[in-house]
C-alpha positions, 0 to 999 in steps of 0.5 A: 946719144940716140942709137940709130939702127940701120935697117933695110931701105926697101924702095929707098934710094937717092932718086926715090920719090918721097911718096915711096918713103917707106921706112922711117926710124924712131928712137925712144930716149929710154930705149935708144932704138926702135924698128923701121916704121912702115908709113902710108905706102903713098903719101900722095900729098908730097910731090916726088923728090925729083920735082921738089924745088930746094927753095920750096920744099915740102913742109912736115909737121911733128906735133908733140915733138918733145926733145926732138928724137923723132924729128931728128931721125926723120930729118937725118933720113931725108938728108941722107937721101938728099930730099929737101924738106922743112920740118916744123916741130911743135912742142908746148913745154918750154923745157923740152923746146930748150933741149930740142934746140940744144940737140939741134945744134949738131943737126946738119942743115944746108941753107933752106934745103934741109930746115928744122925748127922747133916752135911753141904750139899744140895740136889744139892751136897750131901756128901754121897757115891754112893748108900749108902742111904736106904731112903730119906725124905724131909719135907717142903722143896722140892719145893726149889730145885726141879731141874734136878741136885738135882734129879740126886744127890738123884738118885746117893746116893739112893740104887737101889729100895730105896724110896724118901718121900716128906712131906708138911703140908698146910692150908686147904682152903675148907672153905670160910674164909680160902680160902680168908685168903689164897688169902691174903697170896698169894698176899704177894708172888712174882711171882718168889718165889718157892711154894709148892702149885704151884705144879711146883716141880712136873715137875721133876717126872712122876705122878702116883696115888692120894689118899685122906684119911679122916680117919687116923685110916683106914689101907688103903687109899681111891680108887685113885681119879686121875690117871695121865699120864706120863709127863717127861718120867722119867727114874730115879724114879717111878711115884709119889704117892700122899696121902692127909690127911684131917681133921687130925689136926688144930690150935686152939686159940684166935685171937692173936694166929692166928695173930701170926701164919700168921704174922710169915710167912717169906714172911710177916715177911720180909716186912717193918713195915708199910706193916706188919701193913697194912696186919695185919689190913686186917687180923683182919678185915677178922677174925672179920667180915667174916660171917663164923666166926660170931659164933666162939666167938673168938675161931678160928680153923685153919685147915691143911692138910698133903700132902705126896708123894713118888717115888722109885729109878728105877734100872739099870739106869746110 
């Protein structure tokens, strides 16, 4: 069962317009909790909730939905505020779709006001009509398909002026021991494996402003610390806005919990038994001997940051 963390709902109430839906919750199956996510402050592509007709709700696309963790939490937030919607979860792996449907049985749906469905498809082949989607979310997945073909498809199905939102939760490497942990994990990846941290996926966007947020309860992010120049002369989407949330969440527990979390990373769990054991021993040595952890008394805190990006479909582009 996914754990949903109750967070402050700034600017959210029963009558709030969907254009001001500021906080969404994303839960990772391996961690069971994620912080609130600040998405575009003005999703102008979706009409205010008091203008939404239950018979014709906004259509939201979740690409690379997996087993539906993000989809279900998004759905639950919208239902909580009685905002009609139709979420289409796109997932190409049949085993994931089956798990999605199994879990969907427990999700509340009322007639056509709150609709959730999972369909076969990918970012490069979206089974939706032209300009039929009011918003697109991609959680923990965009780096796998950040190419021209998928961007053209996303542009095709979005309504003019609608937004695409990208979300990742990544390990916080600002401490010495977490930085060394990340180096160990990096060594397990091949050079050709797409990764979010490489930022190569950004090549399909022009880059705009970056903000860092250290107080989730603040209504506005900090002054932008980076202003990027255009890199692609992108005519499909506005420059990418980046918001990095710090110090919002962490995973806490004993050494067994930390070991289980790190050993479950796919690139590690796919190694041979001998390689896994070798990595595990190295990890244990780090956790038990690193100077930063000498006073933790076996109680570890593995910190994370939440990275949120968004861009708007530019109008009148073919």
